[in-house]
C-alpha positions in Angstrom: 30.5 59.0 3.4 30.6 59.1 -0.3 31.0 55.4 -0.9 27.7 55.4 1.9 26.2 58.0 0.7 26.3 56.4 -3.0 25.1 53.0 -1.5 22.4 54.5 -0.5 21.5 56.3 -3.8 21.6 52.7 -5.3 19.4 51.3 -2.8 16.7 53.6 -3.8 16.5 53.5 -7.3 16.0 49.9 -7.0 13.4 50.5 -4.4 11.7 52.9 -6.5 12.0 50.3 -9.7 10.6 47.7 -7.7 7.5 50.2 -6.2 6.4 50.2 -10.4 5.0 46.4 -9.2 3.9 47.7 -5.8 2.1 50.7 -6.2 1.8 51.9 -10.0 0.2 55.2 -10.5 -3.1 55.8 -11.4 -2.5 56.6 -15.0 -0.3 53.9 -15.1 -3.1 51.5 -13.7 -5.5 52.9 -15.9 -3.6 52.4 -18.9 -2.7 49.1 -18.3 -5.9 48.2 -17.3 -7.0 49.1 -20.9 -4.6 47.2 -22.6 -5.9 44.6 -20.8 -9.2 44.7 -21.5 -8.4 45.2 -25.2 -6.1 42.0 -25.4 -8.5 40.1 -23.6 -11.8 40.8 -25.6 -9.9 40.5 -29.2 -8.2 37.2 -27.6 -12.2 35.8 -27.0 -13.0 36.6 -30.3 -9.9 35.1 -32.3 -10.0 31.9 -29.8 -6.3 32.7 -28.9 -4.3 35.3 -26.9 -0.4 34.8 -26.8 1.8 36.7 -24.7 5.5 36.6 -24.1 5.0 33.0 -25.7 2.7 31.7 -23.7 -0.8 30.8 -24.7 -3.3 32.8 -22.2 -6.6 31.3 -21.8 -8.3 34.3 -22.8 -11.9 33.5 -22.3 -11.4 32.2 -18.9 -9.0 35.3 -18.1 -11.9 37.8 -19.4 -14.8 36.4 -17.7 -12.1 36.6 -14.4 -11.3 40.3 -15.1 -14.6 41.2 -16.1 -15.5 40.5 -12.9 -14.0 43.8 -11.7 -13.9 45.9 -14.5 -10.6 44.5 -16.0 -8.7 46.1 -13.2 -5.6 44.9 -12.6 -5.2 42.3 -9.5 -1.5 41.4 -9.1 -0.6 44.9 -7.3 2.5 43.9 -5.6 5.6 41.7 -5.5 4.8 39.7 -2.5 1.4 38.9 -4.4 3.5 37.9 -7.2 6.3 36.0 -5.3 3.6 34.1 -4.0 3.6 31.9 -7.3 7.1 30.4 -6.0 5.4 28.9 -3.2 2.7 27.6 -5.6 5.4 26.0 -7.8 7.3 24.5 -4.9 4.0 22.8 -3.9 3.8 21.2 -7.6 7.0 19.9 -7.4 5.8 18.4 -4.2 2.9 16.9 -5.8 4.5 15.1 -8.6 3.2 18.0 -11.2 6.0 19.9 -13.4 6.3 23.4 -12.2 7.3 24.6 -15.6 3.6 24.4 -16.8 3.0 27.9 -14.8 5.7 29.6 -17.6 7.4 31.7 -14.5 9.9 32.5 -16.8 8.1 34.3 -18.8 6.3 36.2 -16.1 9.5 36.9 -14.4 10.8 38.7 -18.1 7.6 40.5 -18.1 8.6 42.0 -14.4 12.2 42.9 -15.3 10.7 45.1 -18.4 8.6 47.2 -15.9 11.5 47.8 -14.1 13.4 48.7 -16.4 10.6 50.5 -18.7 7.8 50.8 -17.0 6.1 50.3 -19.9 2.0 50.0 -19.9 2.0 47.2 -21.7 4.6 45.4 -19.5 2.4 45.7 -16.6 -0.5 44.5 -18.5 1.4 41.4 -19.3 2.6 40.9 -16.0 -0.9 40.2 -14.7 -2.2 38.6 -17.2 0.9 36.1 -17.0 0.5 35.7 -13.1 -3.2 35.3 -13.4 -2.4 32.4 -16.5 -0.1 30.7 -14.0 -2.2 30.8 -11.0 -5.3 29.2 -13.2 -2.8 26.4 -14.7 -1.4 25.6 -11.1 -4.5 25.8 -9.2 -6.3 23.6 -12.4 -3.6 21.2 -12.0 -3.7 21.1 -8.1 -7.8 20.7 -8.3 -8.3 18.4 -11.1 -5.0 17.3 -11.7 -3.2 17.6 -14.8 -4.7 14.5 -17.2 -8.1 15.2 -18.0 -8.9 11.1 -17.2 -11.8 10.7 -19.6 -9.6 11.6 -22.6 -7.9 7.9 -21.4 -10.8 6.1 -20.1 -14.2 6.1 -21.5 -16.0 4.6 -18.1 -15.0 7.5 -16.0 -18.0 8.9 -14.5 -15.6 10.9 -11.1 -17.1 14.5 -10.3 -15.4 17.0 -12.2 -16.8 20.2 -11.3 -15.6 23.6 -11.0 -14.9 25.5 -7.8 -17.2 28.9 -6.9 -16.4 31.8 -9.7 -14.7 34.0 -6.8 -12.5 31.5 -6.0 -9.8 33.0 -8.3 -10.2 36.7 -7.3 -9.9 35.6 -3.4 -6.8 33.4 -3.8 -4.8 36.4 -5.4 -6.3 39.1 -2.8 -5.4 36.6 0.2 -2.4 37.6 2.3 -1.1 34.3 2.0 -1.4 32.2 -1.2 0.2 28.8 -0.2 -2.6 28.9 3.3 -5.2 30.0 1.1 -4.7 27.0 -1.2 -4.2 24.4 1.4 -7.5 25.3 2.6 -9.3 25.4 -0.8 -7.2 22.3 -1.8 -6.7 19.6 1.3 -5.1 16.7 0.8 -6.1 13.1 2.9 -3.5 11.4 5.2 -2.5 8.7 2.2 -2.5 11.4 -0.5 0.3 13.2 2.3 1.8 10.2 3.1 2.2 8.7 -1.1 3.8 12.8 -1.3 6.4 11.8 1.7 6.8 8.9 0.1 7.6 10.9 -3.5 9.8 12.8 -1.9 12.4 9.8 -0.1 12.2 8.0 -3.3 13.5 11.6 -4.8 16.2 11.6 -2.1 17.1 8.0 -2.5 17.5 9.0 -6.9 19.4 12.4 -5.5 21.9 9.9 -3.8 22.7 7.6 -6.5 19.8 5.1 -6.6 20.8 1.4 -5.6 22.4 -1.4 -7.2 21.1 -4.1 -9.2 20.6 -7.8 -8.0 22.4 -10.3 -10.7 19.9 -13.0 -11.8 20.0 -16.2 -10.7 19.1 -19.3 -8.9 16.7 -18.1 -6.4 17.9 -17.1 -3.3 16.7 -18.4 0.4 17.5 -17.9 4.3 20.7 -20.0 5.0 22.1 -19.8 1.5 26.1 -18.6 1.4 26.3 -16.2 -2.1 28.3 -13.6 -3.5 24.6 -12.0 -4.9 23.3 -11.6 -1.5 25.9 -8.6 -0.8 24.1 -7.2 -3.6 21.1 -8.2 -2.3 22.0 -6.2 0.9 23.1 -3.0 -0.7 19.9 -3.3 -3.0 17.5 -3.1 0.3 19.4 -0.7 2.1 19.1 2.0 -0.3 15.5 1.5 -0.4 15.2 1.3 3.1 14.0 -2.0 3.6 17.4 -3.2 5.5 19.2 -1.0 7.8 22.6 0.0 6.7 25.0 -2.6 7.7 27.2 -0.8 10.9 30.8 -2.3 10.1 32.0 -4.4 7.3 34.2 -7.8 8.8 31.2 -9.5 10.8 31.0 -13.4 10.4 28.2 -16.1 10.6 29.5 -19.8 11.6 28.7 -22.4 9.1 27.4 -25.1 11.6 28.4 -27.7 9.4 31.9 -26.7 8.3 32.6 -25.1 11.2 34.3 -22.5 9.1 33.7 -18.6 9.1 31.5 -17.3 6.5 31.7 -13.1 5.7 27.9 -12.0 7.4 27.5 -9.9 4.1 27.5 -13.3 1.9 24.9 -14.7 4.5 21.1 -14.9 4.1 20.1 -14.4 7.2 16.6 -14.0 9.4 17.3 -10.2 9.1 17.5 -10.2 5.6 14.8 -12.9 5.0 12.3 -10.0 6.6 13.7 -7.0 5.0 12.9 -9.2 1.6 9.5 -9.9 2.8 8.7 -6.3 3.6 9.8 -5.6 0.6 7.7 -8.5 -1.0 4.5 -6.9 0.9 5.1 -3.4 -0.7 5.4 -4.6 -4.2 2.1 -7.0 -4.7 4.4 -10.5 -4.8 4.0 -13.5 -2.6 5.7 -13.0 0.8 8.0 -16.4 1.2 11.2 -14.3 2.1 12.6 -16.1 -1.1 14.1 -13.5 -3.6 13.3 -15.1 -6.9 12.6 -14.5 -10.3 9.6 -12.0 -9.9 11.5 -10.1 -6.7 15.0 -9.7 -8.7 12.4 -8.1 -11.5 11.0 -5.8 -8.7 14.4 -5.2 -7.1 15.9 -3.9 -10.3 13.4 -1.5 -11.5 15.2 2.0 -11.5 14.0 4.8 -8.5 12.8 6.4 -11.7 10.3 4.1 -12.4 9.0 4.4 -8.8 9.4 7.7 -8.6 7.0 7.8 -11.9 4.5 5.5 -10.6 4.2 7.7 -7.5 3.6 10.6 -9.7 1.3 9.3 -11.3 -0.7 7.7 -8.4 -1.1 11.1 -7.1 -2.5 12.1 -9.8 -4.8 9.7 -10.2 -5.6 11.0 -6.6 -6.6 14.3 -7.6 -9.2 13.0 -10.1 -11.0 11.9 -7.4 -11.0 14.1 -4.4 -13.7 15.6 -5.5 -15.8 12.6 -4.8 -14.2 11.7 -1.3 -16.5 11.4 1.3 -16.3 10.8 5.4 -17.1 6.6 4.6 -16.2 5.2 1.3 -15.3 2.0 -0.4 -12.3 2.3 -2.6 -11.3 -0.5 -4.5 -7.8 -0.7 -6.4 -7.8 -2.9 -9.1 -4.7 -2.3 -9.5 -3.1 -3.7 -6.2 -5.6 -6.1 -5.9 -7.0 -4.6 -2.6 -10.4 -3.3 -1.4 -10.4 -0.3 1.7 -13.3 1.1 3.8 -12.3 4.6 4.8 -14.5 6.2 7.5 -13.2 10.0 8.6 -10.0 9.6 6.9 -9.0 6.2 8.0 -8.8 2.7 6.7 -11.5 0.4 8.9 -11.2 -2.6 6.9 -9.4 -3.8 4.0 -9.0 -7.2 2.2 -7.5 -9.0 -1.0 -9.8 -8.9 -4.2 -9.7 -10.8 -7.3 -10.7 -8.2 -10.5 -10.9 -8.8 -14.7 -8.8 -10.9 -16.4 -6.8 -8.0 -18.6 -9.4 -9.0 -21.7 -12.0 -8.4 -19.4 -11.1 -5.7 -17.5 -12.7 -4.5 -14.7 -13.9 -0.6 -15.2 -13.0 2.8 -12.8 -16.0 4.4 -12.3 -17.7 6.0 -9.2 -21.2 4.3 -7.8 -23.2 4.2 -4.3 -23.7 0.8 -2.8 -27.3 0.1 -2.2 -27.9 -3.0 -0.9 -27.0 -6.7 -0.4 -27.8 -9.9 -1.6 -27.5 -12.5 1.0 -27.6 -16.5 -0.6 -27.5 -14.6 -4.0 -28.6 -16.6 -7.1 -26.4 -15.9 -10.2 -27.8 -14.8 -13.6 -25.0 -15.6 -16.1 -24.8 -12.4 -18.2 -24.6 -11.9 -21.9 -20.4 -11.7 -22.3 -19.9 -14.9 -19.9 -23.5 -16.7 -22.0 -21.1 -15.9 -25.4 -17.6 -16.6 -24.4 -17.7 -19.2 -21.7 -20.9 -21.1 -21.0 -22.2 -21.6 -24.8 -18.8 -23.4 -25.4 -18.4 -25.7 -22.3 -21.9 -26.8 -22.9 -20.9 -27.9 -26.2 -18.3 -30.0 -25.2 -19.8 -31.4 -22.0 -23.3 -31.8 -22.0 -23.2 -32.2 -18.4 -21.9 -28.9 -17.5 -25.1 -27.2 -16.1 -26.1 -30.0 -14.0 -22.7 -30.3 -12.4 -22.5 -26.3 -11.8 -26.1 -26.5 -10.8 -27.4 -23.9 -13.6 -30.9 -24.0 -14.3 -32.2 -23.2 -18.4 -35.4 -20.8 -17.5 -37.6 -19.3 -19.4 -38.3 -15.2 -19.7 -41.3 -15.3 -17.3 -39.1 -17.9 -15.1 -40.5 -21.3 -16.1 -37.5 -24.1 -15.7 -37.3 -26.1 -19.0 -35.4 -29.6 -19.5 -31.6 -28.4 -20.6 -31.9 -32.0 -22.9 -34.6 -30.0 -25.2 -32.4 -27.4 -26.7 -29.7 -28.3 -29.3 -26.4 -26.5 -27.6 -24.6 -27.2 -30.9 -26.6 -24.4 -32.8 -27.8 -22.5 -30.5 -26.3 -18.6 -30.3 -26.1 -16.0 -27.2 -27.9 -13.9 -30.0 -30.6 -15.8 -30.1 -30.7 -17.3 -27.1 -34.2 -16.9 -25.9 -33.6 -18.7 -22.7 -31.9 -17.2 -19.0 -29.7 -19.3 -17.0 -29.3 -18.8 -13.6 -27.8 -20.4 -10.8 -29.1 -21.2 -7.7 -27.7 -20.4 -3.9 -25.3 -23.0 -2.7 -22.0 -24.1 -1.8 -20.8 -23.6 -5.6 -22.5 -20.3 -6.6 -20.4 -18.2 -8.5 -21.4 -15.3 -5.9 -20.6 -16.9 -3.3 -23.0 -16.4 0.3 -23.5 -12.7 -0.2 -23.0 -9.6 -3.2 -22.7 -6.1 -2.5 -24.9 -4.0 -5.1 -24.5 -0.6 -7.1 -26.5 -1.0 -10.1 -24.6 0.4 -13.1 -24.6 -0.1 -17.0 -21.3 -2.3 -16.5 -23.3 -5.1 -14.6 -20.2 -5.3 -11.9 -20.8 -5.1 -8.3 -18.7 -7.5 -5.5 -19.3 -10.5 -4.2 -18.1 -13.6 -2.3 -16.4 -16.4 -4.5 -16.4 -20.1 -3.9 -12.8 -20.2 -5.4 -11.0 -19.0 -2.1 -7.6 -20.4 -2.9 -6.8 -18.1 -5.5 -6.5 -15.0 -3.3 -3.2 -16.3 -2.4 -2.1 -15.6 -6.0 0.1 -12.7 -6.2 -1.6 -11.4 -9.4 -5.7 -11.9 -9.1 -6.9 -11.4 -12.1 -9.2 -13.9 -12.7 -12.9 -12.7 -12.9 -14.8 -11.7 -15.8 -15.0 -7.7 -14.4 -16.9 -8.1 -11.0 -14.6 -8.0 -7.9 -14.7 -10.8 -5.7 -13.9 -10.1 -2.3 -11.9 -12.1 0.2 -13.2 -11.5 3.4 -17.5 -10.1 2.4 -18.8 -11.3 5.7 -16.8 -8.5 8.1 -17.1 -6.1 5.2 -21.3 -6.9 5.6 -21.0 -6.7 9.1 -19.1 -2.8 9.0 -21.9 -1.4 6.2 -24.9 -2.9 8.2 -23.5 -1.7 11.6 -25.9 0.0 13.6 -29.1 -1.2 11.5 -31.5 -2.7 14.1 -31.6 -6.3 13.6 -28.6 -6.6 11.5 -25.7 -7.5 13.8 -23.4 -10.8 12.5 -25.6 -13.2 14.3 -28.6 -12.3 12.2 -26.2 -11.5 9.1 -25.0 -16.0 9.8 -28.5 -17.1 10.7 -29.7 -15.7 7.6 -27.1 -16.8 5.5 -27.8 -20.5 7.5 -31.2 -20.5 5.6 -30.3 -20.9 2.3 -33.2 -18.2 0.8 -32.3 -15.4 -1.2 -32.5 -11.9 0.7 -32.2 -8.3 -0.3 -31.1 -6.0 2.5 -31.1 -2.9 2.0 -28.1 -0.2 3.6 -29.9 2.6 5.7 -27.1 5.1 4.0 -26.0 4.3 0.6 -22.3 3.7 1.0 -20.1 5.4 -2.2 -17.7 3.0 -3.8 -14.7 4.7 -6.0 -12.9 1.7 -8.2 -9.5 3.1 -9.2 -6.2 1.9 -10.6 -3.4 2.7 -8.5 0.0 1.3 -9.3 1.7 3.2 -6.8 0.0 4.2 -3.1 1.4 4.9 0.6 -0.8 4.3 3.7 -1.1 6.7 6.3 1.7 5.0 8.6 4.1 5.8 5.5 4.5 2.3 4.0 4.5 2.8 -0.7 3.0 0.1 -1.7 3.8 -0.9 -6.1 1.8 -3.0 -7.9 2.3 -4.3 -11.6 0.6 -2.2 -14.2 -1.4 -5.6 -15.2 -4.1 -3.8 -17.5 -1.3 -1.7 -19.3 -2.2 1.9 -18.7 0.9 3.6 -16.7 2.2 4.3 -20.2 -0.6 6.6 -21.6 -0.6 8.6 -18.1 2.8 9.0 -17.9 3.0 10.2 -21.5 0.2 12.8 -21.1 1.9 14.0 -17.4 5.1 14.7 -19.0 3.2 15.8 -22.1 2.1 19.5 -23.0 -0.5 21.1 -20.5 -4.0 21.5 -21.6 -6.3 23.0 -19.4 -9.7 21.3 -20.2 -12.3 23.2 -18.3 -15.6 20.9 -17.5 -18.9 23.5 -18.0 -19.3 25.1 -15.0 -23.3 24.0 -13.4 
């Protein structure tokens, strides 16, 4: 009886201490409210407020608390415990839960339980609000401000409604509230699942490397095939071998070859799957490029997936029911309708020294049988040097020299050795035809970069694994299929009408009934909705700066409220 009574008293005391947070007395609330008001007003004036070594975004918090006359927002342990759910979500999405500074919040909660100080009660409220603001900001905008890394960035970045934070705190289920307020599409969710899978691989020890050497192909017998099998088994591209000891027959010699050493058709299929998912030539042969990709550590793939999720967070405010997504790093484009990919094709992008910029715009019209007017950069860097070496260059490429008012002149009248791009008083224009640099069609979204999508006569280049061949514009592998989809439903523009217009060789503009958003992105890792994960080379060398910022200190860089 005595032990039971003692246990009961201990439980009662613990419950009473916990209740300090769950239902603080009115005087305690009032005192904490005044402390909170004073700290926020002082912090807003000073431009800095630090509580338990945590920098509080005083101006933002002051505006938030002022809406409720500085009443405490966090009234129960249940609400505070929900921040652990927020931390877990951040971890799943490749963010760092340590940015929430929950250790400081726990220390403040302990101080309330042990001492019941009014100042600690105010600290708990401010630290909890700060944690929510930090987490919601990163999930909504991404941790890193992309404009700090890319001066061309023009994607939307707007604050949600002012009452959203107070609604989140007051909601009975913070996790469910955030799921609704910050939804994720199928591609994002698939990439999250990929991150979880690769973290499991890392926790199991990662994967072994494959020794460099001559190219391995189907039919080869080599000790390195064992390494290749183990590597592909570890990443899930090849089913784990059932039991050792199997053998394949060497038809020529009649001797038995250990199956693990033999490069069979099943292994070829696994290699092709790996190559397809890593932006390599899909031939089933394991050469230098494939070995390099196989030997990248799992930690790098995890970082790529984290960066992929971050880059997708940057553009989530611009996602539409219908949009064209262009992935520069993957040399792919996707037409998305209602969160489903309805068309995809290979593309070519700008050379590393003429990078295709990342930005958003709207495709407004198509040009059938386009002419090509040489832009200033290409004139200076390509055309003029070529003409100086070969006077017949312009005729060979069907390029006309025009005055500003469109009158054709004889190129032989121009002294090409002395003329410069800055003082070039003419227009160079290529007429429609098989050799036109734009091909048969281009997709126009007028922009300051003079970038657009277009067909190309150099179709053989689509077979290359790294397709950085253009001067910045985006060359499309299957442009007529894309045009047919964009014009679907517009009277008089089915595929037969498109083909007829192209056959005429007459330049014609076709305006879309509804402009289609185009998002030009740079993703070195992304998963498809079916779960296949794709990794691509960092052709523009952008990953290092992003990873450093993603792993660095968090800075809340709020956009202006509109």
